[in-house]
C-alpha positions in Angstrom: 20.1 -29.9 1.6 23.6 -28.3 1.9 24.2 -25.9 4.8 23.4 -22.4 3.5 26.1 -19.8 4.1 25.2 -17.3 6.8 27.2 -14.6 5.0 25.0 -12.2 3.0 27.0 -9.3 1.6 25.9 -6.3 -0.5 28.1 -6.4 -3.6 27.4 -10.1 -4.7 23.7 -9.7 -3.9 23.2 -6.4 -5.9 25.4 -7.7 -8.7 23.3 -10.9 -8.9 20.0 -8.9 -8.9 21.3 -6.3 -11.3 20.3 -8.6 -14.2 16.5 -8.4 -15.0 16.3 -12.1 -15.8 17.8 -13.1 -12.5 15.4 -10.8 -10.7 12.5 -12.4 -12.6 13.7 -15.8 -11.4 14.2 -14.6 -7.9 10.6 -13.2 -7.9 9.2 -16.5 -9.0 11.1 -18.4 -6.3 9.8 -15.9 -3.6 6.3 -17.3 -4.3 7.3 -21.0 -4.4 10.1 -23.5 -4.8 10.6 -24.6 -8.5 12.8 -26.8 -10.6 14.8 -25.4 -13.5 12.4 -26.9 -16.0 9.4 -25.2 -14.4 11.2 -21.8 -14.2 12.3 -22.0 -17.8 8.8 -22.9 -19.1 7.6 -19.5 -18.0 10.5 -17.4 -19.3 11.9 -16.4 -22.6 15.3 -17.9 -22.0 16.5 -21.5 -22.3 16.8 -24.0 -19.6 20.6 -24.0 -19.6 20.5 -20.2 -19.3 18.2 -20.4 -16.3 20.7 -22.9 -14.7 23.5 -20.3 -15.2 21.4 -17.6 -13.7 20.5 -19.9 -10.7 24.2 -20.5 -10.3 24.9 -16.8 -9.9 22.0 -16.5 -7.4 23.3 -19.4 -5.4 26.8 -18.0 -5.3 25.3 -14.8 -3.8 23.4 -16.9 -1.3 20.1 -15.7 -2.6 18.7 -19.1 -3.4 19.2 -22.6 -2.0 19.1 -26.0 -3.9 17.4 -29.1 -2.6 17.1 -32.5 -4.2 13.8 -34.4 -4.0 14.1 -37.7 -5.8 15.4 -37.0 -9.3 14.3 -33.3 -9.2 16.4 -30.4 -8.0 14.2 -27.7 -6.4 15.4 -24.2 -5.9 14.0 -21.9 -3.2 14.7 -18.6 -1.6 17.3 -18.5 1.1 15.3 -17.0 4.1 18.4 -15.3 5.4 18.6 -13.4 2.1 15.0 -12.3 2.4 15.8 -11.0 6.0 18.8 -9.2 4.7 17.0 -7.6 1.8 14.1 -6.7 4.1 16.6 -4.9 6.4 18.3 -3.1 3.5 15.1 -1.8 2.0 13.6 -1.2 5.4 16.4 1.2 6.0 15.7 2.8 2.6 12.0 3.1 3.6 13.0 4.7 6.9 15.1 7.2 5.0 12.0 8.0 2.8 9.8 8.4 5.8 12.3 10.5 7.8 11.7 14.1 6.9 14.4 15.5 9.1 16.3 18.4 7.5 19.6 16.6 8.0 18.6 14.2 5.2 18.1 16.9 2.7 20.9 18.2 0.4 21.6 21.9 0.2 18.8 23.8 -1.7 21.4 25.4 -3.9 22.6 21.9 -5.1 19.2 20.3 -5.8 16.5 22.9 -6.0 13.9 23.9 -3.4 11.6 21.0 -4.4 14.1 18.2 -3.8 13.3 16.1 -0.8 14.3 12.9 1.0 12.1 10.8 -1.4 14.0 12.1 -4.4 17.2 11.1 -2.6 15.9 7.7 -1.9 14.8 7.2 -5.5 18.3 8.0 -6.7 19.6 5.2 -4.5 16.8 2.9 -5.8 17.7 3.6 -9.4 21.1 2.3 -8.8 19.8 -1.0 -7.5 16.8 -1.5 -9.8 17.8 0.4 -13.0 14.9 -0.8 -15.1 12.3 0.8 -12.7 11.7 4.5 -13.5 12.6 6.3 -10.2 10.1 9.1 -11.1 7.2 6.7 -11.2 8.4 4.9 -8.1 8.6 8.2 -6.3 5.1 9.1 -7.3 3.9 5.8 -5.9 5.8 6.3 -2.7 4.3 9.8 -2.3 0.8 8.6 -2.9 1.2 5.8 -0.4 2.5 8.2 2.2 -0.2 10.8 1.5 -2.8 8.0 1.9 -1.2 6.9 5.2 -1.0 10.5 6.5 -4.5 11.3 5.6 -5.8 8.2 7.3 -3.8 9.0 10.5 -5.1 12.6 10.5 -8.7 11.5 9.9 -8.3 9.1 12.8 -7.0 11.9 15.0 -9.9 14.2 14.1 -12.4 11.4 14.8 -10.8 10.5 18.1 -11.4 14.1 19.4 -15.1 13.4 19.1 -15.0 9.8 20.6 -15.1 8.1 17.2 -12.8 6.3 14.8 -12.1 6.8 11.1 -14.4 4.0 10.1 -17.3 5.4 12.1 -16.6 8.8 10.6 -16.7 7.3 7.1 -20.0 5.6 7.9 -21.5 8.9 9.1 -20.3 10.7 6.0 -21.9 8.1 3.8 -25.2 8.2 5.6 -25.1 12.0 5.5 -24.5 11.9 1.7 -27.4 9.6 1.0 -29.8 11.4 3.4 -32.8 11.7 3.5 -32.7 8.2 2.1 -31.7 5.3 4.4 -29.0 2.7 3.8 -28.6 -1.0 4.6 -25.8 -2.7 6.5 -24.7 -4.4 3.2 -24.4 -1.1 1.4 -22.4 0.4 4.2 -20.2 -2.6 4.4 -19.2 -2.1 0.7 -18.4 1.5 1.3 -16.2 0.8 4.4 -14.5 -2.2 2.7 -15.2 -4.2 5.8 -17.1 -7.4 6.6 -20.7 -7.2 7.6 -20.0 -8.2 11.3 -17.1 -5.6 11.5 -19.3 -2.9 10.0 -22.2 -3.8 12.4 -19.8 -3.6 15.3 -18.8 0.0 14.4 -22.5 0.9 13.9 -23.3 -0.4 17.4 -21.1 2.2 19.1 -22.3 4.9 16.7 -25.9 4.1 17.6 -25.1 4.1 21.3 -23.8 7.7 20.9 -27.1 8.6 19.3 -25.5 9.4 16.0 -27.5 7.0 13.9 -30.8 5.1 14.2 -31.8 1.7 12.9 -35.2 0.3 12.3 -36.8 -2.6 10.3 -37.5 -2.2 6.6 -41.2 -2.4 6.2 -40.8 -3.7 2.7 -38.3 -6.5 3.7 -38.6 -7.9 7.2 -35.1 -9.4 7.0 -33.4 -6.0 6.5 -32.7 -3.1 8.7 -32.5 0.5 7.5 -29.9 2.8 8.9 -30.2 6.6 9.0 -28.0 9.4 10.4 -29.6 11.5 13.2 -29.6 15.2 13.6 -27.0 14.8 16.4 -24.9 12.6 14.1 -25.1 15.2 11.3 -24.0 17.9 13.7 -21.1 15.9 15.0 -20.0 15.0 11.4 -20.0 18.6 10.3 -18.0 19.6 13.4 -15.4 17.0 12.5 -15.3 18.0 8.9 -14.8 21.7 9.9 -12.0 20.6 12.2 -10.4 18.7 9.3 -10.6 21.7 7.0 -8.9 23.9 9.5 -6.4 21.5 10.9 -5.7 17.9 9.8 -6.5 18.4 6.1 -5.7 22.0 5.7 -2.8 21.3 3.4 -5.3 20.3 0.7 -7.8 23.1 1.4 -5.0 25.7 1.2 -4.2 24.7 -2.3 -5.4 27.1 -5.0 -8.5 26.2 -6.9 -6.4 25.7 -10.1 -4.0 23.3 -8.4 -6.9 21.3 -6.8 -8.6 21.0 -10.2 -5.3 19.9 -11.8 -4.8 17.3 -9.1 -8.4 16.0 -9.4 -7.9 15.7 -13.2 -4.7 13.7 -12.7 -6.0 11.4 -9.9 -9.3 10.4 -11.6 -7.7 8.1 -14.3 -5.2 6.8 -11.8 -7.9 5.7 -9.4 -9.9 4.2 -12.3 -7.0 2.2 -13.6 -6.0 1.0 -10.1 -9.5 -0.2 -9.5 -9.6 -2.0 -12.8 -6.3 -3.7 -12.0 -7.8 -5.2 -8.8 -10.4 -7.0 -10.9 -8.0 -8.4 -13.4 -7.0 -12.1 -13.1 -3.4 -13.0 -13.7 
């Protein structure tokens, strides 16, 4: 295999990736090495056209070519992936950085303009076929989820718990006075049975739950929240309302209803996407 150039520069890379067909080829090669024939079989362009696109990608040092017998295989240049990771990692850092220095003057962009809007404008120049408004929404949702999880963890830690144990307590409180099984709780927490059981062990040691055999099924154990557990849960939830999650609770009823109406179909479609086979 020829020695791959160590020089990765922005202009050739972005010029090569500005074409949607080349980006599609690049995306396929990220997953595995392929020959021209295999790449063309899965695209709407001819094999000679794929070869021309690969030539551009090679000149930008994005892909490498290796001969195996009579077949020429193309693969991603690892150095290019490192470079792209660094570039978009910097963009990600800009998005996550909320320092006022990153924000343009309010008079120029409006009071609702923020660092994510700025980053999406940059993104639109690199990936013009991706709607920056939609990408911005996705970025905000991911950041909101990350912040909510971190804040939930902080609230739970003040009471000697973690966010998983808090979720398990909330689930048991919701189904009370009925009991739950380990399998049911594992599904709610999206964790394996052993991992869920490990979290339950500490929760039980603190006296927040109790476990006992199922009289109808000797192989199963039923789990129930205790009065102490319910009191601890309600204290944590009160703390979240007043501190960690106050941004949500401070919203007007009308805004919360609008947000709930918008989020329901999004969550439904995302769940459906997880079950689809490609």
